[in-house]
C-alpha atoms as one frame of an Amber mdcrd trajectory, in Angstrom:
protein
 125.945 111.461  93.857 126.452 115.322  95.449 123.052 116.924  96.585 121.662
 119.727  95.033 123.212 123.183  95.596 122.054 126.459  95.294 123.543 128.049
  92.843 121.805 124.937  90.464 118.959 126.620  90.869 117.467 128.692  88.144
 114.991 131.916  89.158 111.586 131.251  87.670 112.319 133.441  84.652 115.539
 131.354  83.837 113.368 128.177  84.218 110.713 128.882  81.843 112.492 129.219
  79.044 114.577 126.065  79.424 111.569 124.103  80.346 110.252 122.504  77.878
 113.434 120.898  77.015 114.580 119.710  80.171 111.587 118.622  81.464 110.944
 116.640  78.787 114.232 115.314  78.984 113.961 114.155  82.569 110.335 112.931
  81.951 111.662 110.640  79.632 115.093 109.429  81.669 111.835 108.898  84.665
 110.272 106.332  82.173 113.318 104.193  82.925 113.242 104.644  86.847 109.283
 103.607  86.983 107.844 100.779  87.897 104.406  99.265  88.866 104.474  97.762
  91.875 101.121  95.748  91.902  97.965  97.251  90.732  98.149 100.205  93.807
 100.822 101.272  93.857 103.818 102.786  91.571 107.747 103.325  92.237 110.038
 105.964  91.110 113.599 105.627  91.300 115.307 109.061  91.885 118.421 110.470
  91.386 119.786 113.971  91.116 118.352 115.085  87.793 114.497 113.740  89.010
 115.067 115.904  92.306 116.600 118.775  90.345 113.002 118.408  88.303 110.691
 117.954  91.199 112.751 121.697  93.365 112.496 123.532  89.861 108.413 122.310
  89.521 107.309 123.238  93.026 109.239 126.709  93.110 107.204 127.555  89.361
 104.151 125.795  90.796 104.299 127.930  94.028 105.430 131.151  92.373 108.399
 130.787  95.227 110.833 133.475  94.858 112.030 134.100  98.638 115.535 133.176
  99.579 114.434 131.166 102.355 111.687 129.567 101.224 113.499 128.588  97.954
 116.681 127.060 100.531 113.805 125.134 102.633 112.786 123.008  99.031 116.114
 122.694  98.222 116.569 120.870 101.635 113.657 118.969 101.489 114.110 117.699
  98.122 117.612 116.968  98.871 116.710 114.387 100.918 115.573 112.063  98.013
 119.289 112.286  96.760 120.561 108.482  97.057 124.210 108.732  99.310 126.648
 106.371  98.104 125.992 102.970  98.474 121.910 103.580  98.365 119.382 103.804
  96.316 116.136 105.672  96.356 112.672 105.714  95.593 109.517 107.214  95.915
 106.657 104.788  96.288 103.327 106.653  95.357  99.680 104.925  96.410  97.356
 105.425  93.358  93.891 104.831  93.657  91.583 107.387  92.273  88.025 106.734
  94.135  89.132 108.174  97.577  86.990 106.041  99.944  89.008 102.800  98.361
  92.062 104.592  98.927  91.559 105.631 102.500  90.498 102.527 103.429  93.245
 100.877 102.001  96.084 103.262 103.456  94.389 102.765 106.633  95.200  99.368
 106.739  98.306  99.239 104.886 100.019 101.159 108.094 103.348 100.100 108.129
 103.797  99.340 104.698 107.415 101.059 104.402 108.456  98.466 107.050 107.319
  95.437 104.228 108.845  97.160 100.840 112.670  95.893 100.099 115.459  95.458
  97.161 115.996  92.049  96.045 119.428  91.875  94.672 120.992  88.618  93.311
 118.683  86.775  96.078 120.192  89.076  98.910 117.395  91.511 100.191 118.076
  95.079 101.108 115.018  96.104 103.587 113.754 100.063 102.697 114.639 103.108
 105.494 112.886 106.403 106.166 112.262 109.188 107.817 109.960 108.066 110.788
 108.995 112.254 110.813 107.177 111.707 107.498 104.780 108.660 108.885 101.365
 108.898 109.882 100.118 107.673 113.003  97.177 105.996 111.939  97.651 105.204
 108.261 100.197 104.555 105.384 101.810 107.543 103.428 100.250 107.719 100.113
 103.860 109.117  99.186 106.845 107.318 100.828 109.808 108.739 100.079 111.935
 105.518 100.556 116.380 104.814 100.735 117.493 101.176 100.139 121.254 100.944
 101.732 123.306  98.103 100.063 126.236  95.678 100.815 128.950  96.549  98.571
 128.713  93.268  97.125 125.212  94.381  95.810 126.204  97.828  94.314 128.912
  95.612  92.582 126.500  93.255  91.331 124.564  95.584  89.933 127.144  97.908
  88.691 128.351  94.998  87.068 124.189  93.828  85.766 122.699  92.027  88.479
 121.150  88.997  87.082 118.313  89.708  88.863 117.231  92.507  90.801 113.704
  92.915  92.375 111.489  95.545  94.117 108.999  93.462  96.750 107.103  94.415
  99.253 105.590  92.022 101.614 102.601  93.885 103.633 100.275  91.401 105.054
  97.435  93.526 103.334  99.202  94.147  99.726 102.155  91.876  97.717 103.943
  92.860  94.927 106.963  91.235  93.639 108.277  93.158  90.636 111.846  92.358
  88.486 113.269  95.578  87.471 113.794  95.443  83.737 116.709  95.606  81.939
 116.432  99.414  81.400 115.458 100.610  85.119 118.735  98.033  86.508 120.904
  99.900  83.995 119.714 103.733  84.760 120.602 102.214  88.854 124.099 101.145
  87.705 124.852 104.701  85.956 123.398 106.196  89.416 125.981 104.135  91.254
 128.850 104.381  88.828 128.194 108.368  89.733 129.001 107.383  93.161 132.131
 105.762  92.338 133.541 108.237  89.781 132.994 111.296  92.586
């Protein structure tokens, strides 16, 4: 998938005009790409559309118009666009009560090392940007990539018989099969790379 280019970003006024339709379309798409990962976490698999929405929404929310700041947001969020042969995901720890959340994040230090995608029995550990990690606790938002083998890419594109996301941290475990709709959506991402 190509990274988001500057000429794809709409001005605040242009975005306001198309926002209701664009946002509704991407939110609907994200429903296929989202899954609960145990009781305290959720995962969204990212692609160009989800990243473009995040950039436009950040610019809108923060009222960012200065060119350097716009370019910074594009560069930051482009890290979520999956490269050929990989999938990209955002994992969010979702605990409303602050004290419980803070204790969990401290206990879950290093959780990113224990998240993997399993394709037809083959495990692919997550990778991440070490600069985004905190020294004393897990981050409440993890930006992860799953580099895949050619065999796994082919399997997903052909409708893998078994596709699971798992967490096997000593303090938090979850194993979630991906739905047919999610698998199809990820196959479309990998197909987009094949056609590029």
